C-alpha positions in Angstrom: 60.1 70.1 70.0 57.1 70.1 67.8 55.1 73.4 67.6 51.2 73.2 67.3 49.3 75.7 65.1 46.1 76.9 66.5 43.5 78.1 64.1 40.8 80.5 65.1 37.3 79.8 64.3 35.1 82.7 63.3 31.3 82.6 62.6 29.8 85.0 60.2 26.6 86.5 61.7 23.8 86.8 59.3 22.0 90.3 59.9 18.6 90.9 59.0 18.0 93.8 56.4 16.4 96.8 58.0 12.8 96.8 57.4 11.1 100.2 56.8 8.3 101.2 59.0 5.9 103.8 58.6 6.5 106.7 61.1 5.4 110.3 61.8 8.2 112.6 62.8 8.1 116.0 64.4 10.8 118.5 64.2 11.9 121.4 66.4 10.8 123.7 63.4 7.4 122.5 63.9 7.3 120.1 61.0 5.2 117.2 61.0 6.4 114.4 58.3 4.9 111.0 57.6 7.3 108.4 55.8 8.9 105.4 55.8 12.3 104.8 57.9 14.5 102.0 58.7 16.5 103.9 61.5 15.1 106.3 64.1 17.3 106.9 66.8 19.0 110.3 67.1 18.2 114.1 66.0 18.3 113.0 62.1 16.1 110.7 60.3 15.9 109.7 56.6 12.4 109.4 55.4 11.6 107.7 52.1 8.5 108.9 50.4 7.9 111.5 53.0 5.0 113.7 53.1 4.4 117.0 55.0 1.3 117.8 56.8 0.9 121.4 56.0 -2.5 121.8 57.7 -4.3 119.2 59.8 -8.1 119.9 60.9 -9.5 119.8 64.3 -11.2 116.4 63.3 -7.7 114.7 63.5 -7.5 115.6 67.1 -4.0 116.9 67.1 -0.6 115.6 65.7 -1.1 112.2 67.4 -4.3 111.6 65.8 -2.4 111.7 62.3 -0.5 108.6 63.5 -3.2 106.7 64.7 -6.1 107.6 62.2 -4.2 109.6 59.4 -5.3 112.9 57.9 -9.0 113.5 56.8 -10.2 115.0 53.6 -9.8 118.6 55.2 -6.1 118.3 55.7 -3.6 119.8 53.5 -0.9 116.9 53.0 2.2 117.7 50.3 3.5 115.4 47.8 5.9 112.7 48.5 9.9 113.0 48.5 12.8 111.5 50.0 14.1 113.5 52.9 16.7 113.9 55.6 15.0 115.3 58.7 17.2 117.3 61.2 16.2 118.5 64.8 13.7 115.5 65.5 11.5 115.9 68.3 9.3 112.8 68.1 9.0 109.7 66.2 5.5 107.9 66.4 4.5 104.6 65.1 1.9 104.9 62.4 -1.0 102.4 62.4 -1.7 100.5 59.1 -5.0 102.3 58.6 -3.4 105.8 58.9 -0.6 105.0 56.5 -3.3 104.1 53.9 -4.9 107.5 54.6 -1.3 109.3 54.5 -0.8 107.4 51.0 -4.5 108.4 49.4 -4.4 112.0 50.8 -4.5 114.3 48.1 -3.9 118.2 48.6 -7.3 119.2 49.9 
């Protein structure tokens, strides 16, 4: 009796590298942060080149205005650092124009 040997073929799946995207993240401790993230699910998020909004002025029209238009000259934005945020309450997509404003925003 002849025996047959079966072989199992497996395909290697190529996964795309995670791409960074500009996001605004709020926390349960009232923090409002801008930065770049690859993964945004869960209560903990790692942000690269994160900046804290210490103060935003009325012309921004709320924290959602920071995501759509970015900070203005009268806002106070901290310097960039890599950070792990905990107790995340919201993640907002940031427009390209807003990201440029965040990057250019010096402490007022």
